[in-house]
C-alpha positions in Angstrom: 7.6 10.8 15.9 8.9 14.2 16.8 5.7 16.2 16.6 3.3 17.1 19.4 -0.3 17.5 18.2 -3.6 17.4 20.0 -5.5 15.7 17.3 -8.7 15.3 19.3 -9.0 19.1 19.6 -8.4 19.4 15.9 -11.1 16.8 15.2 -13.6 18.8 17.3 -13.0 21.8 15.1 -13.1 19.7 11.9 -16.5 18.2 12.8 -18.0 21.7 12.5 -17.1 21.6 8.9 -19.0 18.5 8.1 -22.3 20.4 7.6 -20.7 22.2 4.6 -20.5 18.9 2.7 -22.7 16.0 1.7 -22.5 12.3 1.1 -22.1 11.1 -2.5 -25.3 9.8 -4.0 -24.3 7.8 -7.0 -22.9 4.8 -5.1 -25.6 3.4 -2.8 -23.4 2.2 0.1 -21.4 5.4 0.2 -24.6 7.4 0.6 -25.5 5.4 3.7 -22.5 5.9 5.9 -22.5 8.2 8.9 -21.6 11.7 7.7 -20.3 12.6 11.2 -17.6 10.0 11.1 -14.1 11.3 11.3 -10.6 9.8 11.8 -7.0 10.7 11.3 -3.7 8.8 11.5 -0.2 10.3 11.0 2.7 7.9 10.4 6.4 8.1 9.8 8.8 5.4 8.5 8.7 3.7 11.9 5.0 3.1 11.3 3.9 4.0 14.8 1.1 6.4 14.0 -0.5 9.0 16.2 -4.2 8.6 15.8 -7.6 10.1 16.8 -11.3 9.7 16.0 -13.2 6.8 14.6 -10.1 4.8 13.8 -12.0 1.5 13.8 -14.1 2.5 10.8 -13.2 1.0 7.4 -13.7 2.5 4.0 -13.0 1.6 0.4 -10.0 3.5 -1.0 -11.7 4.4 -4.3 -9.5 7.1 -5.9 -7.0 7.0 -3.1 -5.7 3.7 -4.6 -4.5 5.6 -7.7 -1.1 6.8 -6.4 -0.3 3.3 -5.3 -1.4 1.8 -8.6 1.0 4.2 -10.3 3.8 3.4 -7.9 3.4 -0.3 -8.2 3.4 -0.2 -12.0 6.4 2.1 -12.2 8.3 -0.3 -9.9 7.5 -3.4 -11.8 7.2 -2.1 -15.4 9.1 1.2 -15.5 8.4 4.7 -16.8 8.3 3.8 -20.5 5.6 1.2 -20.3 3.4 3.3 -17.9 3.7 6.7 -19.6 3.2 5.1 -23.0 -0.6 4.9 -22.2 -1.1 7.7 -19.8 0.4 11.2 -19.6 1.5 13.1 -16.4 -0.1 16.5 -17.1 -2.4 18.5 -14.9 -6.0 18.8 -16.1 -9.0 20.9 -15.2 -11.4 18.2 -16.4 -13.6 16.4 -13.9 -12.4 13.1 -12.6 -14.8 11.1 -14.7 -14.5 12.8 -18.1 -14.3 10.8 -21.2 -11.0 11.4 -23.1 -10.6 12.0 -26.8 -7.0 10.9 -26.7 -4.3 9.7 -24.3 -5.5 10.2 -20.7 -3.9 13.4 -19.2 -2.8 11.8 -15.9 -3.2 8.7 -13.7 -5.3 10.5 -11.1 -8.3 10.8 -13.4 -10.5 7.8 -13.9 -9.6 7.4 -17.5 -5.9 7.4 -16.6 -6.3 4.9 -13.8 -8.4 2.6 -15.9 -5.8 2.7 -18.6 -3.2 1.7 -16.0 -5.5 -1.0 -14.6 -5.3 -2.7 -18.0 -1.6 -3.5 -17.1 -2.6 -5.6 -14.1 -3.4 -9.3 -14.4 -5.6 -9.0 -11.4 -6.3 -6.9 -8.3 -4.5 -9.6 -6.2 -1.1 -8.6 -7.5 -1.4 -5.0 -6.3 -3.2 -6.0 -3.1 -0.5 -8.5 -2.2 2.3 -6.0 -3.0 0.9 -3.3 -0.8 0.2 -5.6 2.1 3.7 -7.0 1.9 5.4 -3.7 1.6 3.4 -1.9 4.3 2.4 -4.6 6.7 -1.3 -4.0 6.2 -4.3 -6.2 5.4 -6.1 -4.5 2.6 -9.1 -6.6 1.3 -11.8 -6.2 -1.2 -15.1 -5.2 0.3 -17.4 -7.4 -1.8 -20.6 -5.6 -0.7 -19.1 -2.3 -1.8 -18.0 -3.9 -5.1 -21.6 -5.0 -5.7 -22.8 -1.6 -4.9 -20.4 0.0 -7.4 -21.5 -2.4 -10.0 -25.2 -1.9 -9.3 -25.1 1.7 -10.6 -27.4 1.9 -13.6 -25.4 4.6 -15.6 -21.8 3.5 -15.1 -19.7 6.3 -16.4 -16.6 4.1 -16.1 -18.1 1.7 -18.6 -18.3 4.5 -21.1 -14.7 5.5 -20.3 -13.5 2.0 -20.8 -15.3 1.7 -24.1 -13.7 4.9 -25.3 -10.2 3.7 -24.3 -10.7 0.6 -26.3 -11.8 2.7 -29.3 -8.7 4.8 -28.9 -6.5 1.6 -29.0 -5.2 2.2 -25.4 -6.7 -0.9 -23.9 -7.7 -4.2 -25.6 -9.9 -6.0 -23.0 -12.4 -3.5 -21.6 -14.4 -6.0 -19.5 -11.3 -7.4 -17.7 -9.9 -3.9 -17.3 -13.0 -2.5 -15.8 -13.4 -5.5 -13.5 -9.9 -5.1 -12.1 -10.3 -1.3 -11.8 -13.5 -1.7 -9.7 -11.8 -4.3 -7.5 -8.8 -2.1 -6.7 -11.1 0.8 -5.9 -12.9 -1.4 -3.4 -9.7 -2.3 -1.6 -10.6 -1.5 2.0 -8.8 -0.5 5.2 -8.9 2.0 8.1 -6.9 5.3 8.5 -4.1 3.5 10.4 -3.6 1.1 7.5 -3.9 4.0 5.0 -1.2 5.9 6.8 1.0 2.8 6.8 0.7 2.3 3.0 1.2 6.1 2.7 4.7 5.6 4.2 5.7 4.0 0.9 5.5 7.5 -0.5 8.0 8.9 2.1 10.5 6.1 1.5 13.4 7.7 -0.4 14.8 4.3 -1.2 12.0 3.7 -3.7 13.2 5.3 -6.9 9.7 6.2 -8.3 8.3 8.0 -5.3 9.2 11.4 -6.6 7.4 10.8 -9.8 4.2 9.8 -7.9 4.4 12.8 -5.6 4.8 15.1 -8.5 1.6 13.6 -10.1 -0.3 13.8 -6.8 0.7 17.5 -6.4 -0.4 18.5 -9.9 -3.4 16.2 -10.2 -4.5 14.6 -6.9 -7.3 17.0 -5.9 -9.5 16.9 -9.0 -10.1 20.4 -10.5 -8.8 22.1 -7.4 -5.3 20.6 -7.6 -3.6 23.8 -8.7 -5.2 25.9 -6.0 -4.6 23.2 -3.4 -0.9 23.0 -4.3 -0.5 26.7 -4.0 -2.3 27.0 -0.6 -1.1 23.8 1.1 1.7 22.4 -1.1 1.6 18.8 0.1 1.2 16.0 -2.5 -2.3 14.7 -1.8 -5.0 12.4 -3.1 -8.7 12.6 -2.3 -11.4 10.1 -2.8 -15.2 9.9 -3.2 -15.3 7.7 -0.1 -14.1 10.6 2.0 -10.4 9.7 2.2 -7.7 12.3 2.0 -4.1 11.1 1.9 -1.3 13.7 2.1 2.5 13.3 2.2 5.1 15.4 3.9 8.0 14.2 1.7 10.6 12.0 3.4 8.8 12.6 6.8 5.1 11.8 7.3 2.0 10.3 5.7 -1.3 11.9 6.9 -4.5 9.8 6.4 -7.9 11.4 7.0 -11.3 10.0 6.7 -14.5 12.0 6.8 -17.2 11.1 4.2 -19.0 14.5 3.6 -17.7 16.0 0.4 -17.5 19.4 -1.2 -18.9 20.1 -4.6 -15.7 18.9 -6.3 -15.5 15.6 -4.4 -13.0 16.4 -1.7 -13.6 15.7 2.0 -14.5 19.0 3.6 -13.3 18.0 7.1 -10.2 16.4 5.6 -9.2 19.5 3.8 -9.8 21.6 6.9 -7.7 19.2 9.0 -4.8 19.4 6.5 -4.9 23.2 6.5 -4.6 23.2 10.3 -1.9 20.6 10.3 0.2 22.3 7.6 0.6 25.3 10.0 1.7 23.0 12.8 4.1 20.5 11.2 
């Protein structure tokens, strides 16, 4: 990798940002992690990442799985089948809004849930990612139970609405698969490895996924983020931030304290610093 970065120094600066965020409260296990945890891995196609911080820590991918769900389905089913049930338009709606029609994009919960209806099981996506990237993603069963313990499950309402709209036919199966893929778990090194799928120009659907990430990957701040940083990115309620320098690098950050929108405060800080150095 032809870059020279002192990641430990950057992490020291990023840790100062953690106090500007807070842990999510609506998923019990996510509210119990150490808010000071921070880790980063940067990988190229040789998959020999440069790393720093708490790289041993694992986390559920949650929304960070969405670009890979989209990529997998585009690869196996094609554009027509995928974009028949979900659009690819930017949206200012919150990630968990309930749609009144075709979901705007696959980075919102409603869009990802619609796409999850095209999976027979979590296993197919899990196996594909592990095989393609040389990783060992697994379902964190305790986290899955924690997700399903939430009394007011917004995703249940979304799934019911998608059924009413005729977009999905089996809401129970769809929601079960969606929750499982969101609880696929790894560390930043593995996340950077699967991120290299999105810098592989030999995969014909990568550009489509990167376009959707650029326009939709950072919740309501996607447009501003694209203007300021310009890297296709996807954040997650677990504190993940995955960013792609197209054809070159995958950058995986983990820091669980979130801003008011739901993006990792330290992760966004790190990416802004890295953008000026890469």
